[in-house]
C-alpha positions as CSV (number, residue, x, y, z in Angstrom):
1,M,0.1,-0.1,-0.6
2,G,0.7,3.7,-0.9
3,N,1.0,7.1,1.3
4,L,-2.0,7.0,2.8
5,M,-2.0,11.0,3.4
6,R,0.0,13.5,0.6
7,P,1.9,15.9,3.3
8,N,2.4,19.8,2.9
9,G,-0.5,21.2,0.5
10,S,-4.1,21.2,1.7
11,T,-6.6,23.1,0.2
12,A,-7.2,23.5,4.6
13,T,-3.9,25.0,5.9
14,D,-4.2,27.4,1.9
15,S,-1.2,25.3,0.3
16,K,-0.1,23.5,-2.3
17,N,3.1,22.5,-4.1
18,R,5.0,24.1,-7.4
19,I,4.7,21.0,-9.0
20,S,2.5,17.8,-9.0
21,E,5.5,15.7,-8.3
22,V,6.7,15.4,-4.8
23,A,8.4,12.9,-1.9
24,P,5.9,10.5,-0.6
25,C,7.2,10.8,2.4
26,S,7.7,14.7,3.6
27,G,5.1,15.9,0.6
28,I,8.2,18.3,-0.4
29,C,8.4,18.8,-4.5
30,S,11.0,15.9,-6.3
31,V,12.8,19.8,-6.9
32,C,12.3,22.3,-4.6
33,L,13.3,25.4,-6.6
34,D,15.5,28.3,-5.0
35,G,13.6,31.6,-5.8
36,C,9.6,29.4,-5.8
37,A,7.1,32.3,-5.6
38,G,5.1,29.3,-3.1
39,N,2.6,28.2,-1.9
40,C,3.5,24.9,-0.3
41,E,2.6,24.5,3.8
42,V,6.5,25.3,4.4
43,F,7.1,28.2,2.7
44,R,3.6,29.7,4.2
45,S,5.3,27.9,7.6
46,S,8.0,30.5,7.0
47,L,5.8,33.7,6.7
48,R,3.4,33.1,9.5
49,G,4.6,30.2,12.0
50,R,2.0,28.5,14.0
51,E,-0.8,30.3,11.8
52,V,-0.4,27.1,9.4
53,I,-1.5,24.7,12.0
54,Y,-5.2,24.8,11.5
55,P,-7.5,24.7,9.1
56,Q,-8.1,28.1,7.5
57,P,-9.9,30.5,7.0
58,Y,-11.1,29.6,10.5
59,G,-15.1,30.3,11.7
60,K,-16.0,30.0,8.0
61,T,-15.3,26.3,7.9
62,T,-15.5,22.9,9.1
63,S,-12.6,20.1,8.5
64,G,-12.0,16.3,7.6
65,S,-9.3,14.4,7.7
66,T,-8.0,13.3,3.7
67,K,-5.9,10.4,5.0
68,D,-7.4,7.7,3.8
69,Y,-7.2,4.6,6.1
70,P,-6.5,1.0,5.0
71,V,-9.4,0.2,6.8
72,D,-13.0,2.3,6.7
73,Y,-16.4,1.4,6.4
74,S,-16.2,1.0,3.0
75,H,-14.8,-2.6,3.7
76,L,-17.9,-3.7,4.6
77,N,-21.4,-4.3,3.1
78,I,-24.7,-4.6,3.7
79,M,-26.4,-7.5,3.5
80,G,-30.3,-8.1,2.0
81,T,-32.8,-11.5,1.9
82,A,-35.3,-12.4,-0.2
83,V,-37.0,-14.7,3.1
84,G,-39.2,-13.6,5.6
85,A,-39.7,-10.5,7.8
86,V,-38.3,-9.7,11.1
87,G,-40.9,-7.3,13.4
88,V,-43.8,-7.9,11.3
89,A,-46.0,-10.2,9.0
90,P,-44.4,-11.8,6.4
91,D,-46.8,-10.2,4.7
92,P,-45.8,-8.3,1.0
93,D,-49.0,-6.0,2.0
94,V,-47.8,-5.0,5.6
95,A,-43.5,-5.9,5.2
96,K,-43.6,-2.5,3.1
97,F,-40.4,0.0,3.7
98,P,-42.4,3.0,5.3
99,N,-43.3,0.7,8.3
100,V,-39.8,0.4,9.5
101,N,-39.3,2.0,12.2
102,V,-36.0,3.7,12.9
103,E,-37.0,5.7,16.2
104,S,-33.8,4.7,18.3
105,A,-33.5,5.3,23.1
106,V,-30.6,6.2,25.1
107,G,-30.2,5.8,29.0
108,A,-29.4,4.1,32.0
109,P,-32.1,1.8,33.9
110,G,-34.2,2.8,36.5
111,K,-35.2,6.7,34.2
112,P,-37.6,7.4,30.9
113,K,-34.7,6.9,28.0
114,I,-33.9,9.7,25.9
115,K,-35.9,9.1,22.6
116,M,-35.0,9.8,18.7
117,K,-36.9,10.0,15.7
118,A,-33.9,9.0,14.0
119,P,-31.0,7.1,15.4
120,V,-28.7,10.4,14.9
121,F,-27.3,13.5,16.5
122,T,-25.2,16.2,15.7
123,G,-21.4,16.5,17.2
124,A,-20.5,19.2,19.9
125,L,-21.1,22.3,18.7
126,G,-19.1,24.8,21.1
127,S,-17.0,27.5,20.9
128,T,-16.5,28.4,17.3
129,D,-17.7,31.3,14.9
130,I,-19.6,29.0,13.0
131,A,-21.3,27.2,15.7
132,R,-22.1,29.9,16.9
133,V,-23.5,32.1,13.8
134,N,-25.5,28.8,12.7
135,W,-27.1,28.4,16.3
136,E,-31.2,28.9,15.6
137,G,-31.2,26.7,12.1
138,F,-29.1,24.0,14.1
139,A,-31.3,24.3,17.2
140,I,-34.5,24.3,15.8
141,G,-33.7,21.8,13.3
142,A,-32.8,19.3,15.7
143,A,-35.1,19.6,17.8
144,I,-38.0,19.6,15.0
145,S,-36.2,16.4,13.7
146,G,-36.8,15.1,17.2
147,I,-32.9,14.3,17.5
148,M,-30.5,15.0,20.6
149,I,-28.4,18.2,19.8
150,V,-25.1,18.8,21.8
151,V,-23.9,21.8,23.7
152,G,-19.8,21.6,23.0
153,E,-17.0,22.7,25.4
154,N,-16.2,26.6,26.3
155,V,-19.5,28.4,25.1
156,C,-19.9,30.1,28.4
157,G,-16.0,31.2,28.9
158,M,-16.1,32.6,25.4
159,D,-19.4,34.6,26.2
160,P,-18.1,37.8,26.3
161,K,-21.0,39.5,27.9
162,S,-20.9,36.4,30.7
163,E,-20.9,37.6,34.2
164,I,-18.3,35.8,36.7
165,K,-18.7,36.1,40.5
166,N,-16.3,33.7,42.9
167,G,-14.3,32.4,40.0
168,R,-18.3,30.6,39.1
169,I,-20.0,31.7,35.8
170,V,-23.5,33.2,37.1
171,H,-25.1,34.7,34.1
172,S,-24.2,33.2,29.8
173,P,-26.6,34.9,27.6
174,E,-24.8,32.7,24.9
175,L,-25.6,29.4,26.9
176,E,-28.9,31.1,27.5
177,R,-29.4,31.3,24.0
178,R,-29.0,28.1,23.3
179,V,-30.5,25.9,25.5
180,K,-33.7,27.6,25.1
181,L,-33.8,28.0,21.7
182,Y,-33.7,23.9,21.5
183,Q,-35.9,23.8,24.4
184,E,-38.7,26.0,23.2
185,W,-39.0,24.1,19.8
186,K,-38.2,20.3,21.8
187,G,-41.3,17.6,21.8
188,E,-41.7,14.3,23.2
189,Y,-38.4,13.4,21.3
190,G,-35.0,14.6,21.2
191,N,-32.9,16.1,24.0
192,I,-30.2,18.9,24.3
193,L,-27.1,17.9,26.1
194,V,-24.2,20.0,27.5
195,Q,-20.9,19.2,27.3
196,Y,-18.2,20.9,29.3
197,N,-14.2,20.3,29.8
198,V,-11.7,21.3,32.5
199,E,-12.2,25.3,31.9
200,D,-15.8,24.8,32.2
201,G,-15.9,22.7,35.3
202,R,-13.9,25.4,37.8
203,L,-16.6,27.7,36.3
204,G,-19.4,25.7,37.0
205,V,-20.8,25.4,33.7
206,P,-23.0,22.1,35.1
207,E,-24.8,23.7,37.8
208,Y,-25.7,26.9,36.0
209,A,-26.8,25.2,32.7
210,I,-28.9,22.9,35.2
211,E,-30.0,25.1,38.2
212,K,-30.6,28.2,35.4
213,L,-31.3,26.6,32.5
214,G,-33.5,23.8,33.6
215,A,-30.7,21.4,30.8
216,E,-31.7,17.6,31.7
217,V,-28.1,16.3,29.9
218,I,-24.7,16.8,30.7
219,E,-21.9,15.6,29.5
220,M,-18.4,15.4,30.4
221,K,-15.9,15.1,27.8
222,W,-12.2,13.7,27.4
223,G,-11.8,14.4,24.2
224,Q,-12.7,13.7,21.0
225,G,-11.4,12.6,17.2
226,A,-10.5,15.2,15.5
227,K,-7.7,15.7,18.5
228,D,-5.4,15.0,21.6
229,I,-5.3,18.3,23.4
230,G,-8.4,20.1,24.4
231,G,-10.7,22.8,22.4
232,E,-8.7,26.0,20.8
233,V,-10.2,28.8,18.6
234,K,-8.4,31.9,17.2
235,L,-9.1,35.4,18.5
236,P,-8.8,38.3,16.1
237,T,-8.0,41.2,18.9
238,I,-5.1,41.4,21.5
239,E,-8.2,42.4,23.8
240,R,-10.4,39.4,23.2
241,A,-7.4,37.2,24.3
242,L,-6.3,38.9,27.5
243,Q,-9.7,38.9,28.2
244,L,-10.0,35.1,27.8
245,K,-6.5,34.8,29.5
246,S,-8.2,36.8,33.1
247,R,-11.0,33.8,32.6
248,G,-8.3,31.1,33.4
249,Y,-7.7,29.6,29.6
250,I,-4.3,29.2,27.8
251,V,-4.0,31.8,25.3
252,A,-1.1,32.2,23.5
253,P,0.9,33.9,22.1
254,D,0.9,35.7,25.4
255,P,-0.5,38.9,25.2
256,E,0.2,40.3,28.3
257,D,3.8,39.8,26.5
258,K,5.6,43.3,25.6
259,A,6.9,41.9,22.2
260,I,4.0,40.6,21.8
261,E,2.1,43.4,22.1
262,E,4.2,45.1,20.1
263,A,4.3,42.9,17.5
264,Y,0.6,43.1,18.0
265,E,1.1,46.2,17.0
266,D,3.0,46.8,14.1
267,G,0.5,43.8,12.6
268,A,3.4,42.0,12.8
269,I,0.8,38.7,14.7
270,K,-3.0,38.9,13.6
271,E,-4.2,36.3,16.0
272,F,-4.4,34.6,19.0
273,E,-5.3,31.0,19.7
274,R,-7.6,30.0,23.0
275,H,-6.6,26.4,24.7
276,S,-8.3,24.6,26.5
277,R,-6.2,22.6,29.5
278,L,-5.6,18.7,29.3
279,G,-8.3,16.8,31.6
280,M,-6.5,14.7,33.6
281,V,-8.6,11.0,34.4
282,S,-8.8,8.7,37.3
283,E,-10.8,6.6,38.0
284,E,-11.8,8.0,41.0
285,G,-12.4,12.2,39.3
286,F,-14.2,10.1,37.5
287,A,-16.9,9.2,40.2
288,G,-16.7,12.1,41.5
289,E,-18.0,13.7,38.9
290,V,-20.7,11.7,38.7
291,A,-22.1,11.8,42.4
292,R,-21.3,16.2,41.6
293,L,-23.5,16.1,38.6
294,R,-25.9,13.9,39.8
295,K,-26.3,16.0,42.8
296,A,-26.4,19.5,41.3
297,G,-29.6,17.4,39.5
298,A,-28.4,16.5,36.5
299,K,-31.2,14.1,35.4
300,Y,-28.8,12.2,32.6
301,V,-25.1,11.6,32.7
302,T,-23.3,10.7,29.5
303,L,-19.1,10.7,28.4
304,K,-17.4,11.6,25.4
305,T,-14.3,10.2,24.3
306,G,-11.4,10.5,21.8
307,A,-9.3,8.1,19.7
308,Y,-7.3,7.3,22.2
309,R,-4.8,4.4,23.0
310,P,-7.1,0.9,23.5
311,A,-6.5,1.1,27.2
312,D,-8.4,4.5,28.0
313,L,-11.2,3.3,25.2
314,A,-11.7,0.0,28.2
315,R,-11.6,2.5,31.5
316,A,-14.5,5.0,29.4
317,I,-16.1,2.1,29.4
318,K,-15.6,0.5,32.2
319,F,-16.2,3.4,34.7
320,S,-19.6,4.2,32.1
321,S,-20.1,0.4,33.4
322,D,-19.3,1.1,36.6
323,H,-20.9,4.2,37.0
324,Q,-24.3,3.7,35.0
325,I,-24.0,6.2,32.6
326,D,-26.8,7.0,30.0
327,L,-24.7,7.3,26.9
328,L,-21.2,6.9,25.7
329,T,-20.1,8.6,22.4
330,I,-17.2,7.1,21.3
331,D,-15.5,9.6,18.5
332,G,-12.8,7.9,16.2
333,A,-10.2,9.3,14.0
334,G,-10.6,10.8,10.4
335,G,-14.0,13.2,12.0
336,G,-14.2,16.7,11.9
337,T,-13.3,20.2,13.8
338,G,-14.5,23.6,13.8
339,M,-10.9,23.9,14.6
340,S,-8.6,21.6,14.8
341,P,-4.3,21.3,13.9
342,W,-4.6,20.0,11.0
343,R,-1.5,17.2,10.7
344,M,-2.5,16.1,14.3
345,M,-6.6,15.2,12.7
346,C,-4.8,13.5,9.9
347,E,-2.2,11.9,11.9
348,W,-2.7,10.7,15.4
349,G,-5.6,8.2,16.9
350,I,-7.3,5.3,16.0
351,P,-9.5,5.5,12.4
352,T,-13.3,4.7,14.1
353,I,-13.6,1.7,12.1
354,Y,-10.9,-0.2,14.0
355,L,-11.9,1.7,17.5
356,Q,-15.1,0.2,17.3
357,A,-14.4,-2.9,16.9
358,M,-12.1,-2.7,20.1
359,A,-14.9,-1.1,21.9
360,Y,-17.4,-4.1,20.8
361,D,-14.7,-6.3,21.9
362,M,-14.6,-4.8,25.3
363,C,-18.4,-4.5,25.6
364,E,-18.7,-9.0,24.9
365,K,-16.4,-9.1,27.9
366,L,-17.6,-7.3,30.2
367,R,-21.6,-8.6,29.1
368,A,-20.2,-12.3,30.1
369,K,-18.8,-11.1,33.3
370,G,-23.0,-9.4,33.9
371,K,-21.7,-6.6,34.3
372,F,-24.1,-3.1,33.2
373,V,-22.7,-2.5,29.4
374,P,-23.5,1.4,28.7
375,D,-26.1,2.1,25.3
376,L,-23.1,3.2,22.6
377,A,-22.3,6.1,19.6
378,I,-20.4,6.2,17.5
379,A,-18.7,9.1,15.6
380,G,-15.9,10.2,13.4
381,G,-16.6,10.3,9.3
382,F,-20.6,9.3,8.9
383,S,-22.3,11.3,6.9
384,L,-25.3,9.1,5.2
385,E,-27.6,6.6,6.0
386,D,-25.5,3.1,4.7
387,H,-22.8,4.5,7.1
388,I,-25.0,4.7,10.1
389,F,-26.7,0.9,9.0
390,K,-23.1,-0.6,9.6
391,A,-22.2,1.3,12.1
392,I,-25.3,0.2,14.7
393,A,-25.3,-3.5,12.8
394,M,-21.5,-3.4,13.8
395,G,-21.7,-2.4,17.3
396,A,-25.4,-4.3,17.9
397,P,-26.6,-4.6,20.8
398,Y,-24.8,-1.9,21.8
399,V,-24.8,0.9,19.5
400,K,-27.8,3.1,19.9
401,A,-27.0,5.8,17.4
402,V,-24.4,7.6,15.2
403,C,-22.9,11.2,16.0
404,M,-22.5,13.5,12.8
405,G,-20.7,16.6,13.1
406,R,-19.6,18.3,10.2
407,A,-22.7,16.1,8.3
408,T,-25.2,17.6,10.5
409,M,-24.1,21.2,10.5
410,I,-24.3,21.4,6.3
411,P,-27.8,21.4,6.2
412,G,-28.2,24.4,8.2
413,M,-25.5,26.2,7.1
414,V,-26.9,25.7,2.9
415,G,-30.7,27.2,4.8
416,K,-29.3,29.9,6.2
417,N,-27.2,31.4,2.9
418,V,-30.1,30.5,0.4
419,E,-32.5,32.2,2.8
420,Q,-29.9,35.3,2.3
421,W,-30.0,34.7,-1.6
422,I,-33.3,34.6,-1.7
423,K,-33.1,37.8,-0.1
424,E,-30.4,39.2,-2.8
425,G,-31.6,37.6,-6.0
426,K,-28.7,36.2,-6.6
427,L,-29.4,31.8,-6.6
428,P,-26.9,29.9,-7.7
429,N,-27.8,27.8,-10.1
430,T,-27.3,24.7,-8.2
431,V,-30.6,26.2,-6.6
432,S,-32.1,28.3,-8.9
433,K,-33.0,24.7,-10.8
434,Y,-35.6,24.1,-8.5
435,G,-37.4,27.4,-7.8
436,K,-37.0,31.0,-7.0
437,T,-39.2,30.3,-3.8
438,A,-38.2,28.5,-0.7
439,E,-42.0,26.4,-1.2
440,E,-40.4,25.4,-4.7
441,I,-36.9,24.6,-3.3
442,F,-37.5,23.1,-0.3
443,V,-39.3,19.5,-1.0
444,K,-40.2,19.8,3.2
445,Y,-41.8,23.2,3.3
446,E,-45.2,22.4,3.0
447,E,-45.1,20.1,5.3
448,L,-43.4,22.0,8.2
449,K,-45.9,24.8,7.3
450,S,-49.1,22.4,7.9
451,I,-47.4,21.1,11.6
452,Y,-46.6,24.4,12.5
453,G,-49.3,26.6,11.3
454,K,-48.8,30.0,12.8
455,D,-45.8,29.6,14.1
456,F,-43.4,28.1,11.0
457,K,-42.9,31.9,9.7
458,R,-40.6,31.6,13.1
459,I,-38.6,28.3,11.9
460,P,-35.6,29.3,9.7
461,L,-34.5,27.8,6.1
462,G,-31.6,26.8,8.0
463,A,-33.4,24.3,9.9
464,V,-36.1,23.3,7.0
465,A,-33.1,22.3,5.6
466,M,-31.8,20.1,8.6
467,Y,-35.4,18.8,8.8
468,S,-35.3,17.2,5.3
469,Y,-32.1,16.1,5.8
470,V,-32.6,14.2,8.7
471,D,-35.1,13.0,7.3
472,R,-33.8,11.6,4.0
473,L,-31.2,9.6,6.2
474,A,-34.4,8.1,8.2
475,T,-36.2,7.2,5.0
476,G,-32.3,5.3,3.4
477,L,-32.3,3.7,6.4
478,R,-35.7,2.7,5.8
479,Q,-35.0,1.2,3.1
480,F,-31.9,-0.6,3.7
481,M,-33.4,-2.1,6.9
482,A,-36.4,-3.7,4.5
483,G,-34.1,-5.3,2.1
484,E,-32.5,-7.0,5.1
485,R,-36.3,-7.6,6.0
486,K,-35.2,-6.3,9.7
487,F,-38.7,-3.6,10.4
488,A,-37.0,-2.3,14.1
489,L,-32.8,-1.1,15.0
490,S,-33.0,-3.5,17.8
491,Y,-33.4,-6.1,15.4
492,L,-30.1,-5.1,13.5
493,T,-27.3,-7.2,14.2
494,R,-23.4,-8.0,12.8
495,D,-24.4,-10.5,10.7
496,D,-26.4,-8.0,8.5
497,I,-23.1,-7.2,7.0
498,V,-19.6,-8.6,5.9
499,S,-16.6,-7.5,5.2
500,L,-15.3,-6.9,1.9
501,T,-11.8,-7.7,2.4
502,Q,-9.6,-10.2,4.9
503,E,-8.0,-7.2,5.8
504,C,-12.0,-6.2,7.2
505,A,-12.8,-9.4,8.6
506,Q,-9.5,-9.4,11.0
507,V,-10.1,-6.1,12.0
508,T,-13.8,-6.5,12.7
509,G,-14.6,-9.3,13.4
510,I,-17.4,-9.5,10.5
511,P,-16.8,-12.3,8.2
512,Y,-15.4,-12.8,4.9
513,V,-18.3,-12.3,2.2
514,M,-17.1,-15.7,0.5
515,D,-17.3,-17.5,4.3
516,I,-20.7,-17.0,5.4
517,D,-23.6,-18.7,4.9
518,K,-21.8,-21.7,4.0
519,Q,-23.5,-24.2,6.7
520,I,-26.9,-23.3,5.3
521,V,-26.1,-23.1,1.8
522,D,-24.7,-26.6,2.4
523,K,-27.9,-28.3,4.3
524,I,-30.1,-26.5,1.0
525,L,-28.3,-28.0,-1.5
526,A,-28.2,-30.9,0.0
C-alpha cells in the first residue's frame, strides 16, 4: 500500500505544491526551487509560523481528515435477503419499507430513556464562530427533527457578555440562547446535551446549565476524534486575548508579553489562540464528577471520548459501566471539527472502524461477566444512511446511534445561505434549478408549514434544511433495513453486514463475504 496521505499541500491550510511530482513521505516538491514564490505548507509556515497549523479560514469552515486509512466502512457491505420479515408479518402488504421503525433511545436503567426519531444526533457545537452563527438553524432543526443536539465546550467562557463572580459563571446570554432555543421547539423526542471540560468545570458551567437553564443532560468530555489536546479557537484582537486569559484559558502567544504586544501593534501578529487544558482522567476523579453532576440535578450524565489508545477506551467503557452512564459517545480519528491542528487531525489516533471494533470486543467481555454495558454512540466521519446502518449493525446490540458532526452542520449553513440568496435575488444555479422561492426549493417546506401553522414563520430555512436532511437519512435507512427484512433498529445484528476484504474481517470480526452462510448453503443444496 502506498502513502496514505500526501502532506505539505492541502486546501485545508491554503497551501499547494509548485509541481505535481512530490516526495511521498515529506510532501516536498521533488525539485525544490530556490526562487519559488510558494505556496507549500513549509513556505507559508516560513512566513506565518504557527498560524498555518490550523485549517483556514477560521470561523467559516469545518474540516475533516483526508487520510485514506487501510480499512474503513466502505470495506463493509450491507446484506439482504428474500426470505421472511423480522418485526412485522411476512406479508408483502405489511412488510413495506415505510413501516420500518428507525426510532432509537438511550439511557441507563431505572429512568425514562431519551427517545430519538432517527438514530442520529449532532456533534458538539461549541465555541467556534461557525457554531455560534448558525445555531438557530441547528437547534430548531434538531428539535423539530426529534434528534439530540450537543452544546460543545467553552461556550460560557467564550461569551463576551458572561458574568463571572468569585470564579463562577452566574449568567451567560450565549449559553442561555442556545439551550432555550432548543427547549422551545423540543417535543417528545430528543434532548440537548451540555458538554463541559476542565475550564467549564471550574467555572461551574454544569451547575449553571442545570439550575438556571433547566438542562437535563450534562456531558463530560474526555476528548474527540479530531485531536488529542484541548479545544481551541482563534482570537482576532489582543483585547479578546487578554479577556480570555483573565478567565483562566491558555492563550498563545501571550498577550501580556511586551514583545508580543509590540508585534501585534506592528501588524505582524494578526491573531491569537485560546486553548483548553488537558483533562486528567482517573477512576476516583470520574466517580466524583458523576456524583457531583447527579447531586446538582442532572437527570442524565453522558461521556464523550476520543480516539485515544485502547487502554483509554477500556477506561471509558469500564467507568461508564461502573457508574451507570446514560450514553458513551466514542469518536474515532478521521472525523471533523470546527478547528483542530490539521496535521494532528490526519495523523493521530485510532480510526473509527478500528476503534468501534475494539469497543465491541470490550463490551462483550463486560457482558460475559454480567456487567452493565452502557448505550454507545459512534462518531467520526459519518454522513449518510449506509454509514448509520453499518455502524449500528457492527456494534449491535450496544450501539444505539451515530453522532454526526460536520454532516449535520451542512444543512443549517445551506438553509441560512439560501434564505440570504433569496433576499438578494442571487440564487446560484445549484439552487435555482428547483425554483426561486423557499416553497419551491425545500421539499419539506409545506409539510412543516402544515405541522406548525402560524409558528412556522419563526422557523428559519436552516432548520427546514436540517429537517429535510434528517428525513432523507431516515428514509434511506428504512429502505436498507427493509431489504434486510429488519423492521426495527433493535433487530439489527452483526450478521446484517459482511466484510469485502480479509483485512476488514480481521479488524472487525465481521466474516469475509466468501465465508458467510456456508452451513446454510450446504443444507439447502443437500
